[in-house]
N, C-alpha and C positions, 0 to 999 in steps of 0.2 A: 351648413347651417346660415342662416343669415343671422348677421349683427343684429340688423332690424328685428327679426322675431325675437330672436334670445332678450334683447331690452324688452322686448315685451310684456314676455312671460316675466323676468325681472319685475317688472310695474306692477305688474296683475296680482302677484301677491308679496309686495310689499306693505308692510304697516306702516303709518294711514295709511289705508285704502288713497290711492290716485282715482284724483274725479279728474284728468284730465286725459282720459282715454277713449280715443271716437270710432264711433262705429266701423268706418271703416277698415281702422288699423284689425280692428278683432276680426273683420271678414278677410281679410286678407293673412291674419297668422289661421286663421281656420284650412281655409283654401291652402297653404303653405302644408298645412298638419294630413291632409290628406279628408277631413269634414268633409259630410254631407250638410248640404244648410236648401234649406228648401223655405218659401214664404208659405206663411200662414194666412191666418186672418188680419186683416189691416196690418199692423207693425211688430205682429207673432213672425219667426221665424222659428222651425225647428232644426235641431243639429243634432247631426250624430255624429258619435267619434270614436272609434275602438269598440261599439257596442252599446256605448253609452247614450243617453236621449237626453237633451233637455232642449226645453223651449224661449226663446230669448226674446225681448222687446225693444225693437229698433229705439231709441231717444225719438220722444215725440215735438217737442222744441228747440232741440239743441240737439247737434251733432255728438257730444259729449256723452258719455255713459252715467250715471248714477250711481253713488258708492252702492249700493244695495246689489247695483246692476252688476258689479265689477264683484262683489260679494259672493255673489248668486255661478256668475261665470266661472270665478278662483274654485269654487269646491265643483264646479263640471269639468273642472279641467285636470279636479286632483283626483276626483273617482276615474277618469278617464286616463290617468297615467301619465298628465303632461304636468309636471313639473319643474321647477326652473333645474332643479339637479338632476334629472330624469332627463331633462333636453337634451340638458351642453354634457349627459355622456355621450347621445347619440350624435355626438357632433362627425360629421360625414360617413356615419352609418346607419341602415336603415333598422331602429330599433323598432317595437311593440307600440312605443309612445309616437314613431311616428310611421302607421301604416300609409301604402299608396294605395287608394280603389281606382 
């Protein structure tokens, strides 16, 4: 388990919403989790993780994601079984929340 990714997952799930999360950090996390990330039209990306699908919009005028984008992404991760506690339980193991495609 990467401490960088664990810290990012905690930041995504913290309240109040952290608005200092960069798209490149999210992209790195998704790659680490084994998600399928496909470019769509414009700034739209299709993400598939643990058979859950999500459409994410890359920030337009900044590298940081909006509060609403982080809230939506948080809900997607939770539906896909990726939460701070689930991620930390999977330390060093292959868990359903951490499949490798």
